[in-house]
N, C-alpha and C positions, 0 to 999 in steps of 0.2 A: 173547494179546490181538490178534494180527494180523487175525483175522476181524472185529474191531470197530474199524476205523480212526477212526471218529467219537469213540468213547469214549477211545481213546488220545490223539487230538488234544486233547480237552477236558482230560484229565489233565495233559498237558504244558503246555498253555496256562495253566491255573490255577496249576500249580507255578511256571512262569516268571514269572507276574505277582505271585505272593505271596511267593516266596522271595527272599532277599537274595544268594543264591549262584547261579551258573550251573547250568542243568539239562542234564545229560549223559544220553545214552541209549545203550543197546547193543542191537543187533538181530542176528538170524540172517538169512541171505538167504532170500527167499521162492521159491516154485517157478519163477517166471520173472523175468528181468531187469527187464521192464516193471513188474511188481508191486513188486519191491524198490525200484526208483527212485521209483515213486509214493509208497511208504510213507516212504522217507527224505526226500523233498521235503516231505511232509506234516509229518513231525517237525520239520524245519527251520522251516517256516512257522508251526508251533505254538509255537515258542520254544526248541527244542533248540539248545544252543550248541556241542555237540561230539557226534559220532556215532562210536561204536565198532561195528565190523562183524565179527561172527564169520562167516567165509565158508563156512559149511556150512548146509544146510537142517535144520530141526527134525526132519523125518521120518527123516533119516539117523542112524546111531548117533552118540552124543554127540561122540566125537572120532576117528572112524575115517575112513579115506580121505583124499584130498587136499582141501585147502581151495580154494575158487574165488576166487583172487585177482583174476581179471579183472573180477568183479562189483564189487569194491572200487574198481578203477581207473575203471570207469564211474561209480560214485557220486561219486568224487572230482572228476570232470569236471563234474558237474551241481550239486554242492552248494557253497555258499559257506562253510559252517562247517568247522572242522577234522574230519578223518576219521582214525580210529585203526584200523589193520588188525589182525585177530586170526585165527589159524589156521595150523597147520603151522610154528610157530616153536619149534624145539627147541634152537637154538644161535645164536650171533652171526651166523654166515654166513646162516642162514635169515632172521634179522631184516633183514640188509642186502639180501638178495635180495627179500624181501617189499616193503621200501620202494621198491626200484628198480622192481619190477614193478607195484605198485599206485599209486605216486606219492602214497601216504598221507602225512599229516603226522607220524604216529607209528606205532609197532607195539607190541603187547602180547603177552604170553605167559601162558598159564594153567598147563597141565600141564607144559610145558617148564621153567618156572621152579621148579616143585615138585621135579622130578627133578634140576635143576641150578640152585641159587640164584645161581650166578655166571654165568648164561647170557649176559648182555650184556657180560661181560668177555672173552669168547672162550675161557674155560676149559671143558674137557670137551666140545668140539664133537664130536658123533658123528652118524652117519646112522641114522635109525630110520624104517622104512617103515610099520610097523604100530603103532597105538596102541590099547590096550584098557583100558577102565575096570575098576577093581576086579580087576586081574590081579595076583595076589600074586607071581608069578614076575617080572613086569616091575618091580614094586615093589622086590623084593629086589635085582635087578640095578642099578636106578637108585640105591638108597641105598648100595650098595657102591661104585659108581663115583663118587658125589658125596656123601660122608658128611655127614649132618645129623642132628638129633634125630629119631629114628624116630617118636616120638609125633606130631610135627608133620605128617609126611607121612601117617601112618596115619590120623589124624583126618580129614584132608581127603579122602583116597582111599577110605576104608572107612567113614567116618561114626562112628568110635568113638574 
């Protein structure tokens, strides 16, 4: 939807006017900082009351490489709404570092919490430099290190 900011603005505006609950949005960063800031400011002006930012571009592999936490820091400085940082959070230490670096109001984890449901308790903190989607070997290692119902992880990671 990012090529159509007018449409996105209309959707967020209408939702925030009609719903009795706050409208939260989640975005990925755009190719430039300027574009990302403009899009986030538009979301806020349209009625978004909280913005979660996945600090990777859509064009990059879904969860590979480092997240661009500096973009989140820039967004936090220009937005008045709460900002939630997302990307490269695999353990409690990562979450703490992310909050410190981004100055975000909160942090979230997607794949990290699937691999380690106790992620924010400090349990099982480990360094992992590469993330691969649908990587059965990685799946096996993570479920052995952090036991949980295999069907839960398998359904999310592999879609069955």
